[in-house]
N, C-alpha and C positions, 0 to 999 in steps of 0.2 A: 504492499499501499505505499503511496505517496502523501508526503505530508503538504500542508498548506505551504508549507517556509517555501519551497522548491517551485509552485504552482507562481508564488508571490516574487520569484527572483525572475519568472521567465517571462513574467506578464512585466514585470520592471526593466528587465531588461528591450520588449519588443516598445515601451513606449520610449525608451530612448533612444531607438535606432528611427524610430518615426517621428523623436522630433531631430534629431541629428541629418534625417534627408530633408526635414519644412525648413532646416536652418540651410543647406545647402542650396538649395535650391533658392532662396530668399536671396543668399550672398550673387548666386550666377544670375541673379535680377538685374541687380546692382550693376554689375559688368556687364551687361546687355543697354542698360539704359542706356548709361554713358556713351556705348559705341553709338549705340541707334541716333543720341541725340546732339553727336557731332558730324556723324554722317549725314540727315537732316540736314545739319547749315551748312554744310559742304554742300549737298545739292542743290538748296537753295539760292546760294552763293553763287554754285558754277552760272546758273541761270541767269540770275541777275545780271551777274559781270557778262554773258552773252548779248544778253538785252540790250544793255547798257555802252555795251562796250567798254569797259572797265577792269579787264581783267590785268590781276589777278585781287584785286580789294575787296570787293564785298564775298568773295572764298572765303579770303581768311578772317573778314569780319563775322561771316555769317557761323562760318567754323569753332570763332571763339565763345560766339552767345551762345552756339549748339553745346559746346565743352562745357561752360559755365550752367547751363538750364541741368544738364547731366549732373554735374556737383552738388548741387542743390540739391537735384531730386535727393542725390544718395544721404546728403545733412538730413534733408526732411524724414528720409524712412529711417536713419540711424536714429537720431532725436527719438522718434512712434514707436520705436524698439526701447529705446529705454526709459520711454516713459511708462511703457506698459509695464516694465521688466521692476519698477518703481512701485507701481498700484497691486503687485501681485507681493511685496514682500510687506505693504501697509496691512493689509486682510487680516 
């Protein structure tokens, strides 16, 4: 007969694996957001440069804007995660 201790340890291990998987997905989305924001800036800037004949000024400007937007999103997500952790500690 198996005791409750072994079953509890298995369930705790499963919860830890699920939490680790969720954290890995969250971290990967941060990187994807940063890359996509920069790429969107390059895309917009490139076509503005073609239209306005100002190459490469708009590409560089919008790449910087997109990258800053990506970092801002990372900051917001990390801050939100920190606030969730503080709420859990006070319960």
